[in-house]
LUMDRENSE-258989 format. One record per atom (N, C-alpha, C, O): residue number from 1; residue in one letter; atom name; x, y negated, z. Coordinates in steps of 0.1 Angstrom, whole numbers, m for minus. Layout:
BEGIN
<NUM; 'A'; 'CA'; <X; Y; Z>> ...
END
This chain:
BEGIN
<1; 'L'; 'N'; <m63; m735; 1079>> <1; 'L'; 'CA'; <m62; m741; 1092>> <1; 'L'; 'C'; <m54; m753; 1091>> <1; 'L'; 'O'; <m56; m763; 1098>> <2; 'L'; 'N'; <m43; m752; 1083>> <2; 'L'; 'CA'; <m34; m764; 1082>> <2; 'L'; 'C'; <m42; m776; 1075>> <2; 'L'; 'O'; <m39; m787; 1078>> <3; 'Y'; 'N'; <m51; m772; 1066>> <3; 'Y'; 'CA'; <m59; m782; 1059>> <3; 'Y'; 'C'; <m68; m790; 1069>> <3; 'Y'; 'O'; <m68; m802; 1068>> <4; 'L'; 'N'; <m74; m782; 1078>> <4; 'L'; 'CA'; <m82; m789; 1088>> <4; 'L'; 'C'; <m74; m797; 1097>> <4; 'L'; 'O'; <m79; m808; 1101>> <5; 'Y'; 'N'; <m62; m793; 1101>> <5; 'Y'; 'CA'; <m54; m800; 1110>> <5; 'Y'; 'C'; <m49; m814; 1103>> <5; 'Y'; 'O'; <m49; m824; 1110>> <6; 'K'; 'N'; <m46; m813; 1091>> <6; 'K'; 'CA'; <m42; m826; 1084>> <6; 'K'; 'C'; <m53; m835; 1081>> <6; 'K'; 'O'; <m51; m848; 1082>> <7; 'N'; 'N'; <m65; m830; 1079>> <7; 'N'; 'CA'; <m76; m839; 1075>> <7; 'N'; 'C'; <m88; m839; 1085>> <7; 'N'; 'O'; <m99; m842; 1081>> <8; 'A'; 'N'; <m85; m837; 1097>> <8; 'A'; 'CA'; <m96; m836; 1108>> <8; 'A'; 'C'; <m103; m849; 1109>> <8; 'A'; 'O'; <m115; m850; 1109>> <9; 'W'; 'N'; <m95; m860; 1110>> <9; 'W'; 'CA'; <m102; m873; 1112>> <9; 'W'; 'C'; <m110; m877; 1099>> <9; 'W'; 'O'; <m121; m883; 1100>> <10; 'T'; 'N'; <m105; m874; 1088>> <10; 'T'; 'CA'; <m113; m877; 1075>> <10; 'T'; 'C'; <m126; m869; 1075>> <10; 'T'; 'O'; <m136; m874; 1071>> <11; 'I'; 'N'; <m125; m856; 1079>> <11; 'I'; 'CA'; <m137; m848; 1079>> <11; 'I'; 'C'; <m147; m853; 1089>> <11; 'I'; 'O'; <m159; m854; 1087>> <12; 'I'; 'N'; <m142; m857; 1101>> <12; 'I'; 'CA'; <m151; m863; 1111>> <12; 'I'; 'C'; <m157; m876; 1107>> <12; 'I'; 'O'; <m169; m878; 1109>> <13; 'L'; 'N'; <m150; m884; 1100>> <13; 'L'; 'CA'; <m155; m897; 1095>> <13; 'L'; 'C'; <m165; m894; 1084>> <13; 'L'; 'O'; <m176; m901; 1084>> <14; 'I'; 'N'; <m163; m885; 1075>> <14; 'I'; 'CA'; <m173; m882; 1065>> <14; 'I'; 'C'; <m186; m877; 1071>> <14; 'I'; 'O'; <m197; m880; 1067>> <15; 'L'; 'N'; <m184; m868; 1081>> <15; 'L'; 'CA'; <m196; m862; 1087>> <15; 'L'; 'C'; <m204; m873; 1095>> <15; 'L'; 'O'; <m216; m874; 1094>> <16; 'F'; 'N'; <m197; m882; 1101>> <16; 'F'; 'CA'; <m204; m893; 1108>> <16; 'F'; 'C'; <m211; m903; 1099>> <16; 'F'; 'O'; <m222; m907; 1101>> <17; 'I'; 'N'; <m205; m906; 1088>> <17; 'I'; 'CA'; <m211; m915; 1078>> <17; 'I'; 'C'; <m223; m908; 1071>> <17; 'I'; 'O'; <m233; m914; 1069>> <18; 'G'; 'N'; <m222; m895; 1069>> <18; 'G'; 'CA'; <m233; m887; 1064>> <18; 'G'; 'C'; <m245; m887; 1073>> <18; 'G'; 'O'; <m256; m888; 1069>> <19; 'Y'; 'N'; <m242; m885; 1086>> <19; 'Y'; 'CA'; <m252; m885; 1097>> <19; 'Y'; 'C'; <m259; m899; 1097>> <19; 'Y'; 'O'; <m271; m900; 1098>> <20; 'L'; 'N'; <m251; m910; 1097>> <20; 'L'; 'CA'; <m258; m923; 1097>> <20; 'L'; 'C'; <m266; m926; 1085>> <20; 'L'; 'O'; <m277; m931; 1086>> <21; 'C'; 'N'; <m262; m921; 1073>> <21; 'C'; 'CA'; <m270; m922; 1061>> <21; 'C'; 'C'; <m283; m915; 1062>> <21; 'C'; 'O'; <m293; m920; 1058>> <22; 'K'; 'N'; <m282; m903; 1068>> <22; 'K'; 'CA'; <m294; m895; 1070>> <22; 'K'; 'C'; <m304; m902; 1079>> <22; 'K'; 'O'; <m316; m903; 1076>> <23; 'I'; 'N'; <m299; m908; 1090>> <23; 'I'; 'CA'; <m308; m914; 1100>> <23; 'I'; 'C'; <m314; m927; 1094>> <23; 'I'; 'O'; <m326; m929; 1096>> <24; 'Y'; 'N'; <m306; m935; 1088>> <24; 'Y'; 'CA'; <m310; m949; 1084>> <24; 'Y'; 'C'; <m316; m949; 1070>> <24; 'Y'; 'O'; <m323; m959; 1067>> <25; 'F'; 'N'; <m314; m940; 1062>> <25; 'F'; 'CA'; <m319; m941; 1048>> <25; 'F'; 'C'; <m328; m929; 1044>> <25; 'F'; 'O'; <m339; m931; 1039>> <26; 'V'; 'N'; <m323; m917; 1046>> <26; 'V'; 'CA'; <m330; m905; 1041>> <26; 'V'; 'C'; <m343; m903; 1049>> <26; 'V'; 'O'; <m354; m902; 1043>> <27; 'E'; 'N'; <m342; m902; 1062>> <27; 'E'; 'CA'; <m354; m899; 1070>> <27; 'E'; 'C'; <m365; m910; 1069>> <27; 'E'; 'O'; <m377; m907; 1068>> <28; 'P'; 'N'; <m362; m923; 1070>> <28; 'P'; 'CA'; <m372; m933; 1068>> <28; 'P'; 'C'; <m379; m932; 1054>> <28; 'P'; 'O'; <m391; m934; 1053>> <29; 'F'; 'N'; <m371; m929; 1044>> <29; 'F'; 'CA'; <m377; m928; 1030>> <29; 'F'; 'C'; <m386; m916; 1030>> <29; 'F'; 'O'; <m397; m917; 1024>> <30; 'L'; 'N'; <m382; m905; 1035>> <30; 'L'; 'CA'; <m391; m893; 1035>> <30; 'L'; 'C'; <m403; m895; 1043>> <30; 'L'; 'O'; <m414; m891; 1039>> <31; 'S'; 'N'; <m402; m902; 1055>> <31; 'S'; 'CA'; <m413; m904; 1063>> <31; 'S'; 'C'; <m423; m913; 1056>> <31; 'S'; 'O'; <m435; m911; 1056>> <32; 'E'; 'N'; <m418; m924; 1050>> <32; 'E'; 'CA'; <m427; m933; 1042>> <32; 'E'; 'C'; <m434; m925; 1030>> <32; 'E'; 'O'; <m446; m927; 1028>> <33; 'Y'; 'N'; <m426; m917; 1023>> <33; 'Y'; 'CA'; <m432; m910; 1012>> <33; 'Y'; 'C'; <m443; m900; 1017>> <33; 'Y'; 'O'; <m453; m899; 1011>> <34; 'Q'; 'N'; <m441; m893; 1028>> <34; 'Q'; 'CA'; <m451; m884; 1034>> <34; 'Q'; 'C'; <m463; m891; 1038>> <34; 'Q'; 'O'; <m474; m887; 1036>> <35; 'A'; 'N'; <m461; m903; 1044>> <35; 'A'; 'CA'; <m473; m911; 1048>> <35; 'A'; 'C'; <m481; m916; 1036>> <35; 'A'; 'O'; <m493; m915; 1037>> <36; 'K'; 'N'; <m474; m920; 1026>> <36; 'K'; 'CA'; <m482; m924; 1013>> <36; 'K'; 'C'; <m489; m912; 1008>> <36; 'K'; 'O'; <m501; m913; 1003>> <37; 'Q'; 'N'; <m483; m900; 1007>> <37; 'Q'; 'CA'; <m490; m888; 1002>> <37; 'Q'; 'C'; <m502; m885; 1010>> <37; 'Q'; 'O'; <m512; m881; 1005>> <38; 'S'; 'N'; <m500; m885; 1023>> <38; 'S'; 'CA'; <m511; m882; 1032>> <38; 'S'; 'C'; <m523; m891; 1030>> <38; 'S'; 'O'; <m534; m887; 1030>> <39; 'Y'; 'N'; <m520; m904; 1029>> <39; 'Y'; 'CA'; <m531; m914; 1027>> <39; 'Y'; 'C'; <m537; m912; 1014>> <39; 'Y'; 'O'; <m550; m912; 1012>> <40; 'K'; 'N'; <m529; m909; 1004>> <40; 'K'; 'CA'; <m535; m906; 990>> <40; 'K'; 'C'; <m544; m894; 991>> <40; 'K'; 'O'; <m554; m894; 984>> <41; 'D'; 'N'; <m540; m883; 997>> <41; 'D'; 'CA'; <m548; m871; 998>> <41; 'D'; 'C'; <m561; m874; 1007>> <41; 'D'; 'O'; <m571; m869; 1003>> <42; 'A'; 'N'; <m559; m882; 1017>> <42; 'A'; 'CA'; <m571; m884; 1026>> <42; 'A'; 'C'; <m581; m893; 1019>> <42; 'A'; 'O'; <m593; m892; 1023>> <43; 'T'; 'N'; <m577; m902; 1010>> <43; 'T'; 'CA'; <m587; m910; 1004>> <43; 'T'; 'C'; <m591; m905; 990>> <43; 'T'; 'O'; <m597; m913; 982>> <44; 'N'; 'N'; <m587; m893; 987>> <44; 'N'; 'CA'; <m591; m888; 974>> <44; 'N'; 'C'; <m606; m887; 973>> <44; 'N'; 'O'; <m612; m880; 981>> <45; 'P'; 'N'; <m612; m893; 963>> <45; 'P'; 'CA'; <m627; m893; 962>> <45; 'P'; 'C'; <m633; m879; 962>> <45; 'P'; 'O'; <m644; m877; 967>> <46; 'D'; 'N'; <m627; m870; 955>> <46; 'D'; 'CA'; <m632; m856; 954>> <46; 'D'; 'C'; <m633; m850; 968>> <46; 'D'; 'O'; <m643; m844; 972>> <47; 'R'; 'N'; <m622; m852; 976>> <47; 'R'; 'CA'; <m621; m846; 989>> <47; 'R'; 'C'; <m631; m853; 999>> <47; 'R'; 'O'; <m638; m846; 1006>> <48; 'V'; 'N'; <m632; m866; 998>> <48; 'V'; 'CA'; <m641; m874; 1006>> <48; 'V'; 'C'; <m655; m870; 1003>> <48; 'V'; 'O'; <m663; m869; 1013>> <49; 'A'; 'N'; <m659; m868; 991>> <49; 'A'; 'CA'; <m673; m865; 987>> <49; 'A'; 'C'; <m677; m851; 993>> <49; 'A'; 'O'; <m688; m849; 996>> <50; 'V'; 'N'; <m667; m842; 994>> <50; 'V'; 'CA'; <m670; m829; 1000>> <50; 'V'; 'C'; <m671; m829; 1015>> <50; 'V'; 'O'; <m680; m823; 1021>> <51; 'L'; 'N'; <m662; m837; 1021>> <51; 'L'; 'CA'; <m662; m837; 1036>> <51; 'L'; 'C'; <m672; m846; 1043>> <51; 'L'; 'O'; <m675; m844; 1054>> <52; 'T'; 'N'; <m676; m856; 1036>> <52; 'T'; 'CA'; <m686; m866; 1042>> <52; 'T'; 'C'; <m698; m860; 1047>> <52; 'T'; 'O'; <m702; m862; 1059>> <53; 'P'; 'N'; <m705; m851; 1040>> <53; 'P'; 'CA'; <m718; m845; 1045>> <53; 'P'; 'C'; <m715; m836; 1057>> <53; 'P'; 'O'; <m723; m836; 1067>> <54; 'D'; 'N'; <m704; m829; 1057>> <54; 'D'; 'CA'; <m701; m821; 1068>> <54; 'D'; 'C'; <m698; m829; 1081>> <54; 'D'; 'O'; <m702; m826; 1092>> <55; 'M'; 'N'; <m691; m840; 1079>> <55; 'M'; 'CA'; <m688; m849; 1090>> <55; 'M'; 'C'; <m701; m855; 1096>> <55; 'M'; 'O'; <m702; m856; 1108>> <56; 'R'; 'N'; <m710; m859; 1087>> <56; 'R'; 'CA'; <m722; m865; 1092>> <56; 'R'; 'C'; <m731; m854; 1100>> <56; 'R'; 'O'; <m737; m857; 1110>> <57; 'R'; 'N'; <m731; m842; 1095>> <57; 'R'; 'CA'; <m738; m831; 1101>> <57; 'R'; 'C'; <m732; m828; 1115>> <57; 'R'; 'O'; <m739; m827; 1125>> <58; 'V'; 'N'; <m719; m828; 1116>> <58; 'V'; 'CA'; <m712; m825; 1129>> <58; 'V'; 'C'; <m715; m837; 1139>> <58; 'V'; 'O'; <m717; m834; 1150>> <59; 'R'; 'N'; <m714; m849; 1134>> <59; 'R'; 'CA'; <m716; m860; 1143>> <59; 'R'; 'C'; <m731; m861; 1148>> <59; 'R'; 'O'; <m733; m864; 1159>> <60; 'A'; 'N'; <m740; m857; 1139>> <60; 'A'; 'CA'; <m754; m857; 1143>> <60; 'A'; 'C'; <m756; m846; 1154>> <60; 'A'; 'O'; <m763; m849; 1164>> <61; 'K'; 'N'; <m750; m835; 1152>> <61; 'K'; 'CA'; <m751; m824; 1163>> <61; 'K'; 'C'; <m745; m829; 1176>> <61; 'K'; 'O'; <m750; m826; 1186>> <62; 'Q'; 'N'; <m733; m835; 1175>> <62; 'Q'; 'CA'; <m727; m841; 1187>> <62; 'Q'; 'C'; <m736; m851; 1194>> <62; 'Q'; 'O'; <m736; m851; 1206>> <63; 'Q'; 'N'; <m742; m859; 1186>> <63; 'Q'; 'CA'; <m751; m869; 1192>> <63; 'Q'; 'C'; <m763; m863; 1199>> <63; 'Q'; 'O'; <m767; m867; 1210>> <64; 'E'; 'N'; <m769; m852; 1193>> <64; 'E'; 'CA'; <m780; m845; 1199>> <64; 'E'; 'C'; <m775; m839; 1213>> <64; 'E'; 'O'; <m782; m840; 1223>> <65; 'I'; 'N'; <m764; m833; 1213>> <65; 'I'; 'CA'; <m758; m827; 1225>> <65; 'I'; 'C'; <m756; m838; 1236>> <65; 'I'; 'O'; <m760; m836; 1247>> <66; 'A'; 'N'; <m751; m849; 1232>> <66; 'A'; 'CA'; <m749; m860; 1241>> <66; 'A'; 'C'; <m762; m865; 1247>> <66; 'A'; 'O'; <m763; m868; 1258>> <67; 'M'; 'N'; <m772; m867; 1238>> <67; 'M'; 'CA'; <m785; m871; 1243>> <67; 'M'; 'C'; <m791; m861; 1253>> <67; 'M'; 'O'; <m796; m866; 1263>> <68; 'Q'; 'N'; <m790; m849; 1250>> <68; 'Q'; 'CA'; <m795; m838; 1259>> <68; 'Q'; 'C'; <m788; m839; 1272>> <68; 'Q'; 'O'; <m794; m838; 1283>> <69; 'R'; 'N'; <m775; m841; 1272>> <69; 'R'; 'CA'; <m767; m842; 1285>> <69; 'R'; 'C'; <m772; m854; 1293>> <69; 'R'; 'O'; <m773; m854; 1305>> <70; 'A'; 'N'; <m774; m865; 1286>> <70; 'A'; 'CA'; <m778; m878; 1292>> <70; 'A'; 'C'; <m792; m876; 1299>> <70; 'A'; 'O'; <m794; m880; 1310>> <71; 'I'; 'N'; <m801; m869; 1292>> <71; 'I'; 'CA'; <m814; m867; 1297>> <71; 'I'; 'C'; <m813; m858; 1309>> <71; 'I'; 'O'; <m820; m860; 1320>> <72; 'D'; 'N'; <m805; m847; 1308>> <72; 'D'; 'CA'; <m804; m838; 1320>> <72; 'D'; 'C'; <m798; m845; 1332>> <72; 'D'; 'O'; <m802; m843; 1343>> <73; 'A'; 'N'; <m788; m854; 1329>> <73; 'A'; 'CA'; <m781; m861; 1340>> <73; 'A'; 'C'; <m791; m871; 1347>> <73; 'A'; 'O'; <m791; m872; 1359>> <74; 'A'; 'N'; <m799; m878; 1339>> <74; 'A'; 'CA'; <m809; m887; 1344>> <74; 'A'; 'C'; <m819; m880; 1353>> <74; 'A'; 'O'; <m823; m884; 1364>> <75; 'E'; 'N'; <m823; m868; 1348>> <75; 'E'; 'CA'; <m833; m860; 1356>> <75; 'E'; 'C'; <m826; m855; 1369>> <75; 'E'; 'O'; <m833; m856; 1380>> <76; 'E'; 'N'; <m814; m851; 1369>> <76; 'E'; 'CA'; <m807; m847; 1381>> <76; 'E'; 'C'; <m805; m858; 1390>> <76; 'E'; 'O'; <m806; m857; 1402>> <77; 'R'; 'N'; <m802; m870; 1385>> <77; 'R'; 'CA'; <m801; m882; 1393>> <77; 'R'; 'C'; <m814; m886; 1400>> <77; 'R'; 'O'; <m814; m889; 1412>> <78; 'R'; 'N'; <m825; m885; 1393>> <78; 'R'; 'CA'; <m838; m887; 1399>> <78; 'R'; 'C'; <m841; m878; 1410>> <78; 'R'; 'O'; <m846; m882; 1420>> <79; 'K'; 'N'; <m838; m865; 1408>> <79; 'K'; 'CA'; <m840; m855; 1418>> <79; 'K'; 'C'; <m832; m858; 1431>> <79; 'K'; 'O'; <m837; m857; 1442>> <80; 'K'; 'N'; <m819; m861; 1429>> <80; 'K'; 'CA'; <m811; m864; 1440>> <80; 'K'; 'C'; <m816; m876; 1448>> <80; 'K'; 'O'; <m815; m876; 1460>> <81; 'L'; 'N'; <m820; m886; 1440>> <81; 'L'; 'CA'; <m825; m898; 1447>> <81; 'L'; 'C'; <m837; m895; 1455>> <81; 'L'; 'O'; <m839; m900; 1466>> <82; 'A'; 'N'; <m846; m887; 1449>> <82; 'A'; 'CA'; <m859; m884; 1457>> <82; 'A'; 'C'; <m855; m876; 1469>> <82; 'A'; 'O'; <m861; m878; 1480>> <83; 'E'; 'N'; <m846; m866; 1468>> <83; 'E'; 'CA'; <m842; m859; 1480>> <83; 'E'; 'C'; <m835; m868; 1490>> <83; 'E'; 'O'; <m838; m866; 1502>> <84; 'E'; 'N'; <m827; m877; 1486>> <84; 'E'; 'CA'; <m820; m886; 1495>> <84; 'E'; 'C'; <m831; m895; 1502>> <84; 'E'; 'O'; <m829; m897; 1514>> <85; 'K'; 'N'; <m841; m900; 1495>> <85; 'K'; 'CA'; <m851; m908; 1501>> <85; 'K'; 'C'; <m859; m900; 1512>> <85; 'K'; 'O'; <m862; m905; 1523>> <86; 'L'; 'N'; <m862; m887; 1508>> <86; 'L'; 'CA'; <m869; m879; 1517>> <86; 'L'; 'C'; <m861; m876; 1530>> <86; 'L'; 'O'; <m866; m875; 1541>> <87; 'R'; 'N'; <m848; m874; 1528>> <87; 'R'; 'CA'; <m839; m871; 1539>> <87; 'R'; 'C'; <m837; m883; 1548>> <87; 'R'; 'O'; <m837; m882; 1560>> <88; 'K'; 'N'; <m837; m895; 1543>> <88; 'K'; 'CA'; <m835; m907; 1550>> <88; 'K'; 'C'; <m848; m913; 1556>> <88; 'K'; 'O'; <m847; m922; 1565>> <89; 'R'; 'N'; <m859; m908; 1552>> <89; 'R'; 'CA'; <m871; m913; 1556>> <89; 'R'; 'C'; <m873; m910; 1571>> <89; 'R'; 'O'; <m870; m900; 1577>> <90; 'V'; 'N'; <m878; m921; 1578>> <90; 'V'; 'CA'; <m880; m919; 1593>> <90; 'V'; 'C'; <m894; m914; 1594>> <90; 'V'; 'O'; <m904; m919; 1589>> <91; 'K'; 'N'; <m895; m903; 1602>> <91; 'K'; 'CA'; <m908; m897; 1604>> <91; 'K'; 'C'; <m915; m903; 1616>> <91; 'K'; 'O'; <m909; m908; 1625>> <92; 'S'; 'N'; <m928; m904; 1614>> <92; 'S'; 'CA'; <m937; m910; 1625>> <92; 'S'; 'C'; <m938; m899; 1636>> <92; 'S'; 'O'; <m936; m888; 1634>> <93; 'P'; 'N'; <m941; m904; 1648>> <93; 'P'; 'CA'; <m943; m894; 1659>> <93; 'P'; 'C'; <m953; m884; 1657>> <93; 'P'; 'O'; <m952; m872; 1662>> <94; 'E'; 'N'; <m963; m887; 1649>> <94; 'E'; 'CA'; <m973; m877; 1646>> <94; 'E'; 'C'; <m968; m866; 1637>> <94; 'E'; 'O'; <m971; m854; 1640>> <95; 'E'; 'N'; <m959; m869; 1627>> <95; 'E'; 'CA'; <m953; m859; 1619>> <95; 'E'; 'C'; <m943; m851; 1627>> <95; 'E'; 'O'; <m942; m839; 1624>> <96; 'E'; 'N'; <m936; m857; 1636>> <96; 'E'; 'CA'; <m926; m850; 1643>> <96; 'E'; 'C'; <m933; m839; 1653>> <96; 'E'; 'O'; <m928; m829; 1655>> <97; 'R'; 'N'; <m945; m843; 1657>> <97; 'R'; 'CA'; <m952; m834; 1667>> <97; 'R'; 'C'; <m956; m821; 1659>> <97; 'R'; 'O'; <m957; m811; 1665>> <98; 'W'; 'N'; <m959; m822; 1646>> <98; 'W'; 'CA'; <m965; m811; 1639>> <98; 'W'; 'C'; <m953; m802; 1634>> <98; 'W'; 'O'; <m956; m791; 1629>> <99; 'E'; 'N'; <m941; m806; 1635>> <99; 'E'; 'CA'; <m930; m797; 1630>> <99; 'E'; 'C'; <m926; m787; 1640>> <99; 'E'; 'O'; <m917; m779; 1638>> 
END
């Protein structure tokens, strides 16, 4: 306890300097190293050759689904437009008499 009392400011200063070194030197270095490793793994020709056909298959399926949704939406829009026209249509007196 006496050791801590005599050297408290020295210990605090060493901890502060260590923290600053960690923030400004160690963490950026590790982050850059991890980014390089990630890029290296992502562009590995063996990995890309395996994943590219799967990616194309998935994108083709997504495209098919999107096209089907677009077709369904266009059909629904046409139906709503036809119903709206029919609803807004002014009936002739002859038509009103038969209703």
